[in-house]
C-alpha positions, 0 to 999 in steps of 0.5 A, spaced: 678 667 870 679 670 878 683 676 879 689 672 882 689 667 877 691 673 872 697 675 876 700 669 877 699 668 868 702 676 868 709 678 866 713 681 872 716 686 867 710 688 861 704 686 866 701 683 862 699 675 860 705 672 857 707 672 851 713 667 849 714 666 855 722 663 857 725 662 864 730 663 868 735 658 871 732 661 879 724 659 875 722 666 874 719 667 867 719 672 863 716 674 856 722 674 851 722 680 849 721 683 855 727 679 858 731 682 853 729 689 853 730 688 860 738 686 859 740 691 854 745 696 856 747 691 862 753 689 863 751 682 866 745 678 865 740 677 871 734 676 873 729 682 874 725 680 880 731 676 884 736 679 881 740 673 880 745 673 875 743 668 870 747 662 867 745 663 860 744 668 855 738 664 851 734 662 856 729 656 855 722 656 852 717 655 859 712 650 855 708 649 860 707 656 862 705 658 854 700 653 855 697 656 860 697 663 858 694 661 851 688 657 854 686 663 859 686 667 853 681 663 849 677 662 855 677 669 857 675 671 849 669 666 850 667 669 856 668 676 854 665 673 846 658 670 850 657 676 854 660 682 852 655 687 851 650 686 857 655 682 863 661 684 865 668 682 862 671 681 869 666 678 874 661 676 868 655 678 872 649 682 868 651 690 869 645 693 872 649 698 875 653 706 871 659 709 875 658 716 874 665 717 876 669 713 871 663 714 865 662 706 864 657 701 866 659 696 871 656 690 876 656 689 883 661 686 884 665 692 880 661 697 885 664 694 890 671 692 888 677 697 890 677 701 883 670 704 884 671 706 891 667 712 894 664 712 886 657 714 885 652 709 881 646 710 877 641 705 875 643 704 867 636 704 864 636 712 868 643 713 867 642 711 859 636 716 860 640 722 862 646 721 858 641 720 851 639 727 852 644 730 854 648 726 848 642 729 844 642 736 846 651 735 844 648 733 838 643 738 837 649 744 834 652 740 831 647 737 826 644 744 826 652 746 823 653 740 818 645 742 815 648 748 814 655 746 811 650 741 807 645 746 805 652 751 803 654 745 799 649 744 796 648 752 794 656 751 792 654 745 787 647 750 785 652 756 784 657 752 779 651 750 775 648 757 775 656 760 773 656 756 767 648 758 764 650 765 766 657 765 762 653 761 755 646 766 756 652 773 757 657 770 751 650 768 747 648 777 748 655 779 747 655 775 740 648 778 738 652 785 740 657 784 735 653 781 730 650 788 731 656 792 730 658 788 724 653 789 721 654 796 721 661 796 720 658 792 713 652 796 711 658 802 713 663 799 709 658 799 702 656 805 703 663 808 703 666 803 697 658 805 694 659 813 695 667 811 691 664 807 686 659 812 685 664 818 685 669 814 680 664 813 675 662 821 675 668 824 675 671 819 669 664 820 665 666 829 666 673 826 664 669 822 658 666 828 655 672 832 656 676 827 652 670 827 646 671 835 646 677 836 645 677 830 640 672 834 636 677 841 636 683 836 634 679 834 629 677 840 625 683 844 627 688 838 623 683 838 618 683 845 616 691 846 617 692 839 613 688 842 607 692 849 608 698 845 608 697 841 602 696 848 599 703 849 601 706 844 598 702 846 590 705 850 585 706 857 584 700 859 580 696 854 583 697 856 590 696 864 588 690 862 585 687 858 592 692 862 596 684 867 597 681 862 600 686 858 603 687 865 607 680 866 609 679 859 611 685 858 616 683 866 619 676 865 620 678 858 623 675 859 631 680 858 636 677 856 643 680 858 649 687 854 651 685 846 654 686 848 662 686 842 667 679 841 671 679 842 677 677 837 682 677 831 677 681 826 681 678 821 687 678 826 693 681 821 696 680 825 704 673 825 704 674 817 704 679 815 707 681 822 712 679 820 720 674 814 717 674 810 723 673 816 727 667 818 722 665 811 722 665 811 730 660 817 729 656 814 725 655 809 730 651 813 734 645 810 730 645 803 732 648 803 740 646 807 746 649 809 753 644 807 760 647 812 765 644 806 770 646 799 768 643 794 772 645 788 776 643 782 775 647 778 781 642 783 785 636 781 782 630 778 786 629 771 783 621 772 780 625 778 775 627 778 769 632 782 766 633 785 759 639 782 756 643 790 755 641 790 763 636 796 762 629 793 763 626 789 768 620 785 769 616 781 773 616 773 771 616 766 774 621 765 780 627 762 777 632 757 782 639 761 783 643 761 788 644 765 794 649 769 793 651 776 798 650 781 793 642 779 792 638 785 796 633 782 801 628 786 799 623 782 794 621 784 787 628 789 786 634 790 783 640 795 784 644 798 779 652 796 778 654 802 780 655 805 787 654 813 788 658 817 794 660 823 791 657 828 786 651 829 781 648 823 778 641 823 775 637 818 771 630 817 767 625 811 768 620 810 763 615 806 767 610 806 762 603 802 764 607 798 769 601 799 775 606 796 780 613 800 781 618 803 786 624 807 785 630 811 789 635 809 791 638 803 797 643 805 802 649 800 802 646 797 809 640 795 805 644 788 803 644 787 812 639 788 817 638 795 817 636 798 810 637 806 808 631 806 803 629 813 799 623 812 794 616 813 790 612 808 789 605 806 784 601 802 787 593 800 786 592 807 783 596 812 788 603 815 788 607 815 794 613 817 797 617 813 803 624 813 807 627 809 812 627 816 817 619 818 814 613 815 814 609 814 807 605 820 805 601 820 798 603 825 793 599 828 790 598 829 781 594 830 776 596 824 771 599 818 772 606 819 771 610 815 765 616 817 764 620 819 771 627 823 772 631 822 778 637 826 781 642 825 786 645 830 789 649 826 795 654 832 796 647 837 797 643 831 800 637 832 796 635 826 791 628 828 786 624 825 782 621 829 777 615 828 771 619 828 764 612 829 761 611 836 765 618 837 767 615 838 774 618 835 781 613 832 785 618 829 790 624 831 794 628 828 800 633 831 803 638 827 808 645 827 810 647 821 806 653 817 808 652 810 806 653 809 797 647 810 795 645 805 790 639 806 784 633 802 786 628 799 782 622 794 783 616 790 781 610 786 781 608 787 774 610 784 768 611 790 764 618 792 763 620 798 767 626 801 763 632 805 764 631 811 758 639 811 755 642 817 755 644 822 750 650 820 746 655 825 742 661 826 738 664 832 739 671 835 737 675 840 740 680 843 736 686 847 740 688 853 736 
């Protein structure tokens, strides 16, 4: 199985081992398919080698050559299979060298062949050590990328599950809220109908009493008239004998004032139906509240627990939640859902007995590596103030503050904190704000920190 033997068994056209060889009259052999392709488009069939015109359009098979080629292929496959891993498939020598130019293992015969002339070689063990190290280095970023992709896929799967959990919890809270509203509306409906029925009963009774009085008067007058009419029908002597008595009875019969229609006797429909929906809406102030700051659970640390109405937060057990870009990187903190970039805003917070809290505003860059934070905090019995541009300082107050008003004057560049119980401002930051600012709350205490509801009023402005 030398290279010369393989050349002898190769088709001159395709340079590969003969497949279904045929022989021409000139004794040259070719693959049947190769010869047919060669003859396509030619005026006369000729030999691809000597150009001699073939006398046959369908040359005969070269069976002897076919058998030799099949035997050659079988032997080559057998030897290649026997030493495919560690031996050269051409020379069947052990692969001891690695060609750096062709990047393939070779034997000593390959090294001296024309194919690898002037090439660089390394021993197999040295080349394997170098290439393993290189491949490991090339695999490192791929492994890191694979880990990131798998982590991202896991986070997506966790996000899908968390979305379902959020949906169910939010759905339950919506139902609870509407159940309270339905209960309130049912109570209002019963109260309105009860007031209507009470008015009906009261006015009906008044009309019944008036009817009874009129009935008594009608009966008395009817009796007097009937007696006088009976005297009028009597004979003259009897009429004259009784005239004085009859006339006196008729004249002395007292006549009451003429009956008048009773004002306000009808149901006051306007009172019950006029602006009914507005009246009910006004009454809803007793059961509804408005929070000037709504906490965003998608920004909350996994250790925080928010109230169902998103107005209070406390520390709790750490939860498994997806990593989303909105979540603040500050531990144990949560942001308001609305950011402020102009105007003046106020909101009040009830910290109560919580002994570890922070209140303030966080710049939009708080979700990026560089933070912009202004806050006051209480921990270990100390009330302090801190900003991204100023060091932390102690704030001197006589008593622990429990209710704090935060006033952000964005355009004026001021952020102040006041004690609602004493109406005293105990800290003011001045800064030229540029980022959108979000209300910020931090706590590691299980006592809730609550946003105090704002006063809600309904007023009507009449046009004149």
